[in-house]
C-alpha positions in Angstrom: 24.3 66.6 12.3 27.1 64.8 14.1 26.0 61.2 15.0 27.7 58.6 17.2 26.4 55.0 16.9 27.1 52.3 19.3 25.4 49.0 20.5 26.0 46.0 22.7 26.0 43.2 19.9 29.4 44.1 18.5 30.8 46.5 15.9 29.9 44.2 13.0 26.4 43.3 14.1 23.7 43.5 11.4 21.5 45.8 13.4 24.3 48.3 13.7 24.9 48.0 9.9 21.2 48.7 9.2 21.2 51.7 11.6 24.3 53.2 10.2 23.0 52.9 6.7 20.0 55.0 7.6 21.8 57.6 9.8 24.5 58.4 7.2 21.7 59.9 5.0 21.1 62.5 7.7 24.5 63.5 8.9 28.1 62.6 9.5 28.2 59.2 11.3 31.0 57.7 13.4 30.8 54.3 14.9 32.3 53.2 18.2 31.1 49.8 19.4 32.3 46.8 21.4 34.6 44.3 19.8 32.2 41.4 20.7 28.7 41.0 22.2 28.1 42.6 25.5 24.5 42.0 26.1 23.0 42.4 29.6 26.0 44.4 30.9 23.6 47.2 31.9 25.1 50.7 32.7 28.5 49.2 33.7 31.8 50.8 32.8 35.4 49.7 32.8 37.5 51.4 35.5 40.3 49.1 36.5 41.4 47.9 33.2 42.8 49.7 30.2 40.6 50.1 27.2 42.0 49.1 23.8 40.6 51.0 20.8 41.2 49.8 17.2 40.2 51.6 14.0 38.1 49.2 11.7 37.2 49.4 8.0 33.6 50.5 7.5 32.6 51.6 4.0 33.5 55.2 4.3 32.5 55.7 7.9 35.0 56.3 10.6 34.6 53.4 13.0 36.3 51.9 16.0 36.0 48.8 18.1 36.6 48.9 21.8 37.3 46.0 24.2 34.8 47.4 26.6 31.0 47.8 27.2 28.6 50.3 25.5 29.2 53.0 28.2 32.9 52.8 27.5 32.2 53.1 23.8 30.2 56.2 24.1 32.9 57.8 26.3 35.6 56.7 24.0 33.5 58.1 21.1 33.3 61.4 22.7 37.1 61.4 23.2 38.4 59.8 19.9 35.6 60.2 17.3 33.8 63.4 18.4 36.2 65.3 20.8 34.2 68.5 20.2 30.9 66.7 21.0 28.1 65.4 18.8 24.4 66.0 18.3 22.9 62.6 18.5 23.8 59.2 20.1 22.1 56.2 18.6 22.4 52.7 20.3 21.2 49.6 18.4 19.5 48.2 16.5 19.5 45.4 19.2 18.7 41.8 18.2 15.9 41.5 20.8 13.5 43.5 22.8 14.3 45.9 25.6 11.0 46.3 27.3 9.9 47.1 30.8 12.4 46.1 33.5 14.8 44.9 30.8 16.1 48.3 30.3 17.8 48.1 33.7 19.9 45.2 32.3 20.4 46.3 28.7 23.7 47.4 27.3 21.9 48.8 24.3 19.8 51.1 26.5 23.0 51.9 28.6 24.5 53.4 25.4 21.7 55.9 25.1 21.7 56.5 28.9 25.4 57.5 28.8 24.6 59.7 25.9 21.9 61.5 27.9 24.3 61.8 30.9 26.6 63.7 28.6 23.8 66.1 27.6 23.3 64.6 24.1 20.0 63.7 22.5 20.0 59.9 22.6 17.9 57.0 21.3 18.1 53.2 21.9 16.4 51.0 19.3 15.6 47.3 19.5 13.9 44.6 17.5 11.2 43.1 19.6 11.4 39.4 18.6 9.8 36.9 20.9 10.0 33.5 19.3 13.3 31.5 19.6 15.1 31.2 16.3 12.6 33.5 14.6 14.1 35.7 11.9 14.9 39.2 13.0 13.5 41.7 10.6 16.2 44.2 10.5 14.8 45.5 7.2 11.6 46.5 9.1 13.6 48.3 11.8 15.7 50.1 9.1 12.7 51.2 7.1 10.7 52.4 10.1 13.7 54.4 11.4 14.2 55.9 8.0 10.5 56.9 7.6 10.3 58.3 11.0 13.8 59.9 11.4 12.5 63.5 11.8 9.9 62.5 14.3 12.6 60.8 16.5 15.3 63.4 16.3 13.0 66.4 16.7 10.9 65.0 19.5 10.6 67.1 22.6 13.2 66.3 25.3 14.3 67.3 28.8 17.6 67.1 30.4 18.7 63.6 31.4 16.1 61.9 29.3 16.3 59.6 26.3 13.9 57.6 24.0 13.8 53.8 24.2 12.3 52.4 21.0 11.1 48.8 20.4 10.1 47.8 16.9 8.1 44.5 16.5 10.1 42.1 14.5 7.5 41.6 11.8 7.2 42.5 8.1 7.0 46.2 7.6 3.4 46.1 6.1 2.2 44.4 9.2 3.3 47.3 11.5 0.2 49.0 12.8 1.9 52.3 13.6 3.6 53.6 16.7 2.5 54.5 20.3 4.1 56.5 23.0 4.1 54.0 26.0 5.1 53.7 29.5 7.4 51.0 30.8 5.6 47.7 31.3 6.5 44.7 33.3 8.5 41.9 31.6 9.4 39.3 34.1 11.1 35.9 34.0 10.1 32.4 35.5 12.7 30.1 36.8 15.4 32.7 36.4 18.2 30.6 38.1 18.3 27.0 37.0 20.4 24.3 38.8 22.5 22.1 36.3 25.3 19.6 36.7 28.5 19.4 34.7 29.7 16.1 33.2 31.4 15.2 36.6 28.2 15.8 38.5 29.2 19.0 40.0 26.4 21.5 40.4 26.3 24.9 38.8 23.7 27.5 38.1 22.6 29.0 34.8 20.8 32.4 34.9 18.3 33.3 32.3 14.8 31.9 32.5 11.6 32.0 30.5 10.1 35.4 29.8 6.5 36.0 30.9 4.9 38.4 28.5 1.6 39.6 29.9 0.1 41.7 27.1 -2.8 42.9 29.4 -0.8 46.0 30.4 -2.6 48.9 28.7 -0.6 51.8 27.6 2.7 50.1 28.2 5.6 49.2 25.8 4.8 45.5 26.3 1.2 45.9 25.2 2.2 48.1 22.2 4.6 45.7 20.7 2.3 42.7 21.4 -0.4 44.5 19.3 2.0 45.2 16.4 2.9 48.8 17.2 6.3 50.4 17.6 6.7 51.4 21.3 8.4 54.7 22.0 9.1 55.2 25.7 10.6 58.5 27.1 12.9 57.4 30.0 14.2 59.7 32.7 17.5 59.2 34.6 16.0 60.7 37.7 14.9 57.6 39.6 13.7 59.5 42.5 10.3 58.3 43.7 9.0 61.8 44.0 5.6 60.7 45.3 7.3 59.2 48.4 9.3 62.3 49.3 6.6 64.0 51.4 5.3 60.8 53.1 8.9 59.7 53.8 9.7 63.1 55.4 6.6 62.9 57.5 7.5 59.4 58.6 11.0 60.4 59.6 9.7 63.4 61.6 7.2 61.1 63.4 10.0 58.6 64.1 12.2 61.3 65.5 9.4 62.5 67.9 8.9 59.0 69.1 12.6 58.4 69.6 12.9 61.6 71.8 10.1 60.5 74.2 
Protein backbone atom coordinates (compact mmCIF):
# COMPACT_ATOMS: atom_id res chain seq x y z
CA UNK A 1 0.00 0.00 0.00
CA UNK A 2 1.30 3.46 -0.98
CA UNK A 3 0.55 6.01 1.73
CA UNK A 4 0.87 9.80 1.72
CA UNK A 5 0.81 11.54 5.11
CA UNK A 6 0.28 15.26 5.67
CA UNK A 7 -1.06 17.55 8.40
CA UNK A 8 -1.48 21.21 9.31
CA UNK A 9 0.77 21.26 12.39
CA UNK A 10 4.09 21.04 10.58
CA UNK A 11 6.36 18.32 9.27
CA UNK A 12 7.87 17.57 12.71
CA UNK A 13 4.65 17.62 14.75
CA UNK A 14 4.31 14.79 17.29
CA UNK A 15 0.93 13.73 15.92
CA UNK A 16 2.41 13.22 12.46
CA UNK A 17 5.28 11.23 13.98
CA UNK A 18 2.82 8.95 15.77
CA UNK A 19 0.74 8.45 12.61
CA UNK A 20 3.78 7.71 10.46
CA UNK A 21 5.04 5.12 12.96
CA UNK A 22 1.75 3.25 12.65
CA UNK A 23 1.32 3.61 8.89
CA UNK A 24 4.81 2.37 8.02
CA UNK A 25 3.83 -1.04 9.39
CA UNK A 26 1.17 -1.37 6.69
CA UNK A 27 2.76 0.06 3.58
CA UNK A 28 5.28 2.40 2.05
CA UNK A 29 4.92 5.82 3.63
CA UNK A 30 5.95 9.18 2.22
CA UNK A 31 5.47 12.41 4.13
CA UNK A 32 4.72 15.82 2.63
CA UNK A 33 3.74 18.41 5.22
CA UNK A 34 3.95 22.16 5.88
CA UNK A 35 7.21 23.65 7.11
CA UNK A 36 5.31 25.27 10.02
CA UNK A 37 1.87 25.24 11.59
CA UNK A 38 -1.00 26.07 9.23
CA UNK A 39 -4.03 25.58 11.47
CA UNK A 40 -7.41 26.96 10.36
CA UNK A 41 -6.29 27.47 6.76
CA UNK A 42 -9.27 25.39 5.60
CA UNK A 43 -9.27 24.17 1.98
CA UNK A 44 -7.11 27.03 0.73
CA UNK A 45 -4.31 26.59 -1.76
CA UNK A 46 -1.36 28.64 -2.99
CA UNK A 47 -1.87 30.06 -6.47
CA UNK A 48 0.09 33.32 -6.80
CA UNK A 49 3.33 32.40 -5.03
CA UNK A 50 5.88 29.69 -5.78
CA UNK A 51 5.98 26.63 -3.54
CA UNK A 52 9.36 25.74 -2.08
CA UNK A 53 9.86 22.03 -1.39
CA UNK A 54 12.71 20.70 0.71
CA UNK A 55 13.64 17.09 1.48
CA UNK A 56 13.98 16.42 5.22
CA UNK A 57 15.55 13.62 7.23
CA UNK A 58 12.99 11.20 8.59
CA UNK A 59 14.22 7.86 9.96
CA UNK A 60 14.08 5.92 6.72
CA UNK A 61 10.93 7.58 5.34
CA UNK A 62 11.00 9.83 2.28
CA UNK A 63 9.80 13.18 3.57
CA UNK A 64 9.42 16.75 2.34
CA UNK A 65 8.46 20.07 3.86
CA UNK A 66 6.52 22.63 1.84
CA UNK A 67 6.12 26.33 2.50
CA UNK A 68 2.42 26.01 1.79
CA UNK A 69 -0.84 24.70 3.22
CA UNK A 70 -2.07 21.08 3.47
CA UNK A 71 -3.82 21.21 0.08
CA UNK A 72 -0.53 22.27 -1.46
CA UNK A 73 1.22 19.43 0.35
CA UNK A 74 -1.14 16.79 -1.02
CA UNK A 75 -0.76 18.08 -4.57
CA UNK A 76 3.01 18.39 -4.23
CA UNK A 77 3.03 14.88 -2.75
CA UNK A 78 1.22 13.52 -5.79
CA UNK A 79 3.78 15.24 -8.01
CA UNK A 80 7.06 14.71 -6.16
CA UNK A 81 6.58 11.75 -3.80
CA UNK A 82 3.93 9.64 -5.56
CA UNK A 83 3.89 10.72 -9.24
CA UNK A 84 2.10 7.49 -10.16
CA UNK A 85 -0.51 8.00 -7.46
CA UNK A 86 -1.04 6.45 -4.05
CA UNK A 87 -3.64 4.31 -2.31
CA UNK A 88 -4.25 6.27 0.89
CA UNK A 89 -3.96 9.84 2.14
CA UNK A 90 -3.75 10.32 5.92
CA UNK A 91 -3.93 13.79 7.47
CA UNK A 92 -3.05 14.24 11.12
CA UNK A 93 -2.90 13.39 13.90
CA UNK A 94 -4.09 16.92 14.73
CA UNK A 95 -3.42 18.42 18.15
CA UNK A 96 -7.05 19.30 18.80
CA UNK A 97 -10.58 18.34 17.74
CA UNK A 98 -12.12 18.81 14.32
CA UNK A 99 -15.78 18.39 15.11
CA UNK A 100 -18.95 19.71 13.54
CA UNK A 101 -18.58 23.03 11.76
CA UNK A 102 -14.86 23.09 12.57
CA UNK A 103 -14.19 20.85 9.58
CA UNK A 104 -14.90 23.80 7.29
CA UNK A 105 -11.96 25.68 8.85
CA UNK A 106 -9.58 22.79 9.42
CA UNK A 107 -6.35 22.40 7.51
CA UNK A 108 -6.16 18.81 8.74
CA UNK A 109 -9.53 17.97 7.22
CA UNK A 110 -8.56 19.88 4.06
CA UNK A 111 -5.68 17.46 3.53
CA UNK A 112 -8.11 14.53 3.45
CA UNK A 113 -10.54 16.54 1.35
CA UNK A 114 -7.88 17.13 -1.30
CA UNK A 115 -7.05 13.45 -1.30
CA UNK A 116 -10.72 12.64 -1.92
CA UNK A 117 -10.86 15.19 -4.75
CA UNK A 118 -7.97 13.30 -6.33
CA UNK A 119 -9.96 10.06 -6.08
CA UNK A 120 -7.87 8.59 -3.24
CA UNK A 121 -9.16 6.96 -0.06
CA UNK A 122 -8.53 9.63 2.57
CA UNK A 123 -8.82 9.95 6.35
CA UNK A 124 -8.33 12.94 8.65
CA UNK A 125 -7.53 12.15 12.28
CA UNK A 126 -7.61 14.48 15.29
CA UNK A 127 -7.14 14.31 19.04
CA UNK A 128 -10.21 15.73 20.77
CA UNK A 129 -8.69 17.63 23.70
CA UNK A 130 -10.95 20.24 25.30
CA UNK A 131 -9.09 21.55 28.35
CA UNK A 132 -6.48 24.25 27.82
CA UNK A 133 -2.95 23.01 28.53
CA UNK A 134 -4.20 19.46 29.12
CA UNK A 135 -1.81 16.76 27.83
CA UNK A 136 -2.54 15.45 24.36
CA UNK A 137 -2.59 11.67 24.49
CA UNK A 138 -0.97 10.95 21.15
CA UNK A 139 -0.14 7.49 22.47
CA UNK A 140 -3.89 6.83 22.64
CA UNK A 141 -4.41 8.03 19.10
CA UNK A 142 -1.47 5.99 17.87
CA UNK A 143 -2.65 2.82 19.58
CA UNK A 144 -6.26 3.23 18.44
CA UNK A 145 -5.29 3.79 14.80
CA UNK A 146 -3.01 0.74 14.95
CA UNK A 147 -5.71 -1.47 16.46
CA UNK A 148 -8.34 -0.30 13.98
CA UNK A 149 -6.22 0.09 10.85
CA UNK A 150 -8.03 -2.53 8.79
CA UNK A 151 -11.44 -1.18 9.80
CA UNK A 152 -10.49 2.30 8.63
CA UNK A 153 -8.73 1.52 5.36
CA UNK A 154 -11.25 -1.13 4.29
CA UNK A 155 -14.36 0.88 5.16
CA UNK A 156 -17.01 1.33 2.44
CA UNK A 157 -16.53 4.52 0.47
CA UNK A 158 -18.12 6.46 -2.32
CA UNK A 159 -16.53 8.89 -4.78
CA UNK A 160 -15.74 12.30 -3.29
CA UNK A 161 -16.05 11.16 0.31
CA UNK A 162 -13.58 10.74 3.16
CA UNK A 163 -13.57 9.82 6.85
CA UNK A 164 -13.10 12.37 9.62
CA UNK A 165 -11.97 10.72 12.86
CA UNK A 166 -11.87 12.35 16.30
CA UNK A 167 -10.22 10.43 19.14
CA UNK A 168 -10.87 11.61 22.72
CA UNK A 169 -7.61 12.70 24.30
CA UNK A 170 -7.80 10.33 27.25
CA UNK A 171 -5.87 7.28 28.35
CA UNK A 172 -6.41 4.29 26.04
CA UNK A 173 -8.16 2.11 28.70
CA UNK A 174 -10.72 4.89 29.17
CA UNK A 175 -11.89 4.79 25.55
CA UNK A 176 -15.38 3.29 25.40
CA UNK A 177 -15.21 2.24 21.74
CA UNK A 178 -16.10 4.02 18.53
CA UNK A 179 -19.24 5.30 16.88
CA UNK A 180 -20.19 6.30 13.35
CA UNK A 181 -21.53 9.80 13.88
CA UNK A 182 -22.99 12.73 11.99
CA UNK A 183 -21.52 16.21 12.16
CA UNK A 184 -22.61 18.08 15.25
CA UNK A 185 -22.60 21.76 16.07
CA UNK A 186 -19.53 23.23 17.73
CA UNK A 187 -19.90 26.97 17.99
CA UNK A 188 -17.96 29.83 19.57
CA UNK A 189 -19.00 32.65 21.89
CA UNK A 190 -17.42 36.10 21.64
CA UNK A 191 -15.63 35.06 18.47
CA UNK A 192 -14.20 38.53 17.77
CA UNK A 193 -12.73 40.37 20.74
CA UNK A 194 -11.77 44.05 20.77
CA UNK A 195 -8.33 44.70 22.27
CA UNK A 196 -5.91 47.61 22.38
CA UNK A 197 -2.19 47.71 21.71
CA UNK A 198 0.29 49.48 24.06
CA UNK A 199 -0.40 52.77 22.26
CA UNK A 200 -4.15 52.49 22.81
CA UNK A 201 -4.95 51.69 19.21
CA UNK A 202 -7.80 49.18 18.77
CA UNK A 203 -7.41 45.83 17.07
CA UNK A 204 -9.48 42.67 16.93
CA UNK A 205 -8.53 39.13 17.94
CA UNK A 206 -10.55 36.29 16.48
CA UNK A 207 -11.02 33.01 18.32
CA UNK A 208 -13.57 32.89 21.09
CA UNK A 209 -14.66 30.30 23.62
CA UNK A 210 -15.93 26.99 22.29
CA UNK A 211 -19.46 26.04 23.32
CA UNK A 212 -19.70 22.25 23.52
CA UNK A 213 -23.29 21.09 23.83
CA UNK A 214 -23.08 17.33 24.36
CA UNK A 215 -26.85 17.02 24.02
CA UNK A 216 -26.61 16.26 20.30
CA UNK A 217 -27.50 12.57 20.02
CA UNK A 218 -25.78 10.68 17.24
CA UNK A 219 -23.23 13.41 16.49
CA UNK A 220 -19.44 13.53 16.67
CA UNK A 221 -19.70 16.06 19.50
CA UNK A 222 -21.80 13.71 21.61
CA UNK A 223 -19.62 10.69 20.83
CA UNK A 224 -16.33 12.23 21.96
CA UNK A 225 -18.01 13.86 24.96
CA UNK A 226 -19.02 10.36 26.07
CA UNK A 227 -15.56 8.88 25.54
CA UNK A 228 -16.10 7.31 22.11
CA UNK A 229 -14.02 7.78 18.98
CA UNK A 230 -16.21 9.57 16.42
CA UNK A 231 -15.97 8.42 12.80
CA UNK A 232 -17.84 10.67 10.39
CA UNK A 233 -18.19 10.01 6.66
CA UNK A 234 -18.02 13.37 4.88
CA UNK A 235 -19.18 14.10 1.35
CA UNK A 236 -17.77 16.85 -0.84
CA UNK A 237 -21.17 17.23 -2.49
CA UNK A 238 -22.52 20.17 -0.47
CA UNK A 239 -25.69 20.37 -2.55
CA UNK A 240 -28.81 20.65 -0.38
CA UNK A 241 -30.64 17.95 -2.32
CA UNK A 242 -33.78 18.31 -0.22
CA UNK A 243 -34.15 21.89 -1.46
CA UNK A 244 -33.78 21.11 -5.16
CA UNK A 245 -37.48 20.40 -5.88
CA UNK A 246 -38.90 23.14 -3.59
CA UNK A 247 -36.47 25.68 -5.08
CA UNK A 248 -37.41 24.74 -8.64
CA UNK A 249 -41.11 25.06 -7.74
CA UNK A 250 -40.47 28.44 -6.14
CA UNK A 251 -38.64 29.65 -9.26
CA UNK A 252 -41.46 28.49 -11.54
CA UNK A 253 -44.03 30.27 -9.34
CA UNK A 254 -41.90 33.44 -9.36
CA UNK A 255 -41.61 33.28 -13.16
CA UNK A 256 -45.39 33.00 -13.50
CA UNK A 257 -45.94 36.00 -11.24
CA UNK A 258 -43.33 38.03 -13.13
CA UNK A 259 -45.13 37.44 -16.45
CA UNK A 260 -48.46 38.66 -15.17
